[in-house]
N, C-alpha and C positions, 0 to 999 in steps of 0.2 A: 538594827541593834539586836533583834531577835536572832538573826542569822549568825552573828558573831558568837553568841552564847552557844548555839547548837554546834557550831564548828569546834569550839573548845571542848565540848563534851565528847564529840566524835574522836578528836585527837586523844583525849584521855582514855577513852574506851580502847582505842587501838594499842596504846602503850600497855594497858592492863592485859590485853590478849597476848602481847609479845612476852610479857613477864610470866604469864601463866604457862605458855608453851615452853619457855625456857625452864621453868620450875618443873614442869612435867617430864622433860627430858632428863633433868638431873635426878629426879626421884626414880625414874625408870632405870637409869644406870646404876644407882646405889642399890635399889631393891631387886633389880634383875640380874646384874652381873656380880654384885657383891657376894651373895650366897654361893654362887657357882665357884668363885675364887676361893672362898673359905672352905668349901667342901673339897676342892682340889688340894689345898694346903693341908687339910686334915688327913686326907688319904695319902699324900706324899710323905707326911711326917710319920705315918704308921707303916710305911714300907709297901704300900699297895702297888706302886709303879716300879719297884725294883725287880730285877730278874731273879727267878727262883734258883736256889742252889741245888745243883744236881749231883 
């Protein structure tokens, strides 16, 4: 009976680790790539990437 309870807790701990790793990846994408995309949009809207008029 004690073994059944410990196995349930181990399974629950594994699910929590999977959720936290997925959450970590989502946060990394949002806060890592998001600002770079926003900076690129800002520079593009201000004409930074357009060819100079000679």
